N, C-alpha and C positions, 0 to 999 in steps of 0.2 A: 502494497500499498505506500504510494510516494506521494500521499500527506508529509505536509510539517509536520513537524516537534516544535512547540512551542520553550521558549525559553524566556525567562525575565525575570529581571533586578532592578535594584534603585537606581543602578548605573552601571560602572564598565565592571564591577568585581564579577560577577556572571559571567566575563572573557574569558574565568578563568576554569572553571564547570562545560563551556562552548567549550572552549580549548583538548579538554580532552573527549567527546563526545563526538569531534569530527576527527578526533581519531581513530577511537572507539566505533567510528559508527561513518564510516565515511559515505556511502553514498546516500546520504539521511542526508535530505531537505531541514532545511533552519532558519524559521523566523527568529530575533533575536529583538525581544524589547525592553529597552534601559529607561526605565521609569524619570530621567534626569531630571524635572521637572521637580520634582519631588524628595530628592536625594537631602541627603543619605534616611533610608527609613529608620537605621539604629539609632536616633534620637528623636524616633516619633510614638504619639501612645497608640496603645495595640489595635482599637478603634480606630485607625486609621490605616496605620497598615492594611487591617481585615480589608476595608475600603477597597481600598488601591488595589490590591489582591485578588478582589472582583470584578474592578472591574477592567484590567487588565487579564483578565482570564476572557470575556463576554470579549473584548477585543482581539482580541488570539480566537478564539474560537470565529466569532459572527466575520471576520472581515479578514481570515489571512486557512480557517477549515485546520488547525494542527491536528492532528490524531493522538496529543498527548502531550501533556503540558511538565516541564520542569523548572519549578521553582528553586532558583538559584542564589540563593536567598540566605541565608542563616536565620534574622529575622523575621522574615515573611514566611516561611516555611515553622520555625516558633507558633508565630500567630497567626498563622491564617490555612495552615493546607488540611487539616480538620475539621474544618468548615467545608472549605469547598471539597472535603472526599462524602462530607456526608449530606454535600444538601447533588451534588453530582457522584451518584455512585458509579456511573456506567464510565467513569474516563479516569485512564490512569495518571495520577501526579505522583510526581515524584521531589523530593524534598530533598536538602541541604542539611546535617547535625552535627555541630562537633564532632570531633569522630575519638573520646575519650573512652570509652570500651577500647579499640586496637590499643590508646594509649598506654593505659592500666597495663595491660599485658606484655608491652616491652618495655618498660620503663624498670630499672635493673634499681633504683634508686626510690625507688614506689614515691617519685614527686615529681608530677605532672604540674605544664603549666597550662592554660588558658587565658589562650588573649582573643575576646567578641567585642561586641557589640553590649552596653549595658543593657536593652532592651533583651537581648539574645538570653544572657549569665541570668535577667533575672521572671525568664519567662517558663510556665509551669510546665512545661515540654521538655526544656533545659532540666529544669530541677528533678524531673522526674528521672534524666536518665543518668543525673548522678545519683541518686539516692537508689538505681536496680545496680549498684557497680561497690555499693556500702564494703567495703572491705581494707586492706591493708594499703591502698593507694592514697595519700593527699593530695587531691586536684588544689592548685593555688591558681584562682580563675583573678583574671585581669581586666576592668574594662578598660575599652580603649575608645573613648572618647575622642573625636572628630581625627581620627587613623584615615576609615574609611572617604571622609569629605576630603584628608591634605591627600588622598591618590587620586578620587577624584578630578580636583585642581591640575593636579601633576599632571590628566592627560590635559588639560584646557594651556594649561606655563611653560611644559617643561618642566617645568625647575623642583628633583624633591627634595629639595633641600627641608622643606618643612616635616616631608613623610620622614626621612632620616631622623631629625629630632624628636619625634614621635613614637619611634619606636626605640630609638635610645633609650627616653622618658622610661617608658612601659618596663622594659626591658629591666633597666634600672629595680624598675617598684616594685619587682616578682621576687626579688632575691636574688643567689646563685647558681650558675648552668654550669652542668659539668657532669662528673660519673663517679665524685665521690660522696662521699654516705652525705645526707643532709643538701647536695644538690639536685636542679633540677634537670635533669635527665633527656629530658622528652618534653616537644614543644606539639602542643593543637592551636592548630589555624583555626580560628571557630566563626571566623567573616569570610567571604568569598572575595574580599576585596585584598586578604595580608599577602596572598604570595607574590602579589606584584613589587609588593615591600618585602621577597625573598630575603635579594642580597643585600642590604642593610640588617637585617632578624642577622641573617648568619655571620655578617660581620662582630654585631650583642653579641651573639648569646654561644656563640667558637663553632669547631667545625666536628666536637665528640656531641651536642646534641642531635638528637635528632628531632624532624619538625614533619607533622604529618596537617596534607589539606585532607580535602575527598571530593575533589574533582574524578576520577581514575572511578571508585568503588562507585561512584550514584550513574558514570558512562556505562558501566558494566554490568548494573541492576537495570537501566533502562533497556542495553541490547538483549538480554536477557528475558522481561516481558514482552517486551515484542515481539521477540522471538514465539514466545510462547501462545500467544494471541497472535500469531499470523498480520502482523502490522510492519513487518521489518519492510523496509522497501526493494522493488523486484527492478531487479538492472538491469535485463533485458527482455525490453520493450522493442517495438517498431520502429525504425531510421523516422524523423522528423514527426513522431509523435510528443508532446509537450508534456504526457503526464509520464515519460519517460524521464526526464531530466532525473540528477543524480546531483549527488554533494553540492546543492544550491544554497550560499546564503545571504539569507534578507535580513539587516539590518535597519531598526528605530528605534525612534529617541520620541517620546515625550518633554524635554529643554533640546538645548546644543547638539544637535548631531554630527559634528565636528567632532567633539571634543571625543565623542562613540567611533566614531571609523578611524584619527589616530589609535585610540588605545585599539583597536582590531588590528591595525596596522603590525604598530607596538608587538601584539602578545599572539595570535590566533595565527596557525599553523598556513601556510600561503595555498588559496586551494585552483 
């Protein structure tokens, strides 16, 4: 089925998920929607994020006829995905969540850092996830107010000084990183924007720390579910058939589209 897969985020952060989706599903068409006129979600209240998520879903469904939706935003996943699934049980909705479970399994010092937006860290969904992992692992939670917005601004202005400064600030606030007892040896990036700050984060936490993001696991789950439902793109279509088009990407933005296109050129694989 060659209908596109919809992907949305408050801004450019979801491109980190789209990047993994394109690599795992090269024959699929994608429509990416950046709600940049209302970014960042991580500093909005729950009712606002739910309303925007519903609006974006309706746009992608009605105007672009997407066959599934990837909510490529930790905050929107935490605050809106359950409601969308309840109202539209016939649709496959895929979300993202901080990789705290695999991090707990990987950590040898039993101290795991989690960087995320304040909205994600305070959501019921995230708190329930942490409660399900009660054990010997200590999670050091760091709300990173302003970091997602700084990454958005980087795409507009081309200057990453603010991103670097915030990464340094929040890493230092979390305490020591390393593989010695009492140090954080595993860092979870709990916002889809944050992988684009990875060079700076690596600079401040060092080479011995494992950094986890969510793109590849999400992409593999999307591929698995669509295959089970017979919804993967069909490649061998008659020549000249528009329905046979594969690997197409449509980029949309409610705000500054130029920033989104610049970010896509920086971070997405060539098509």
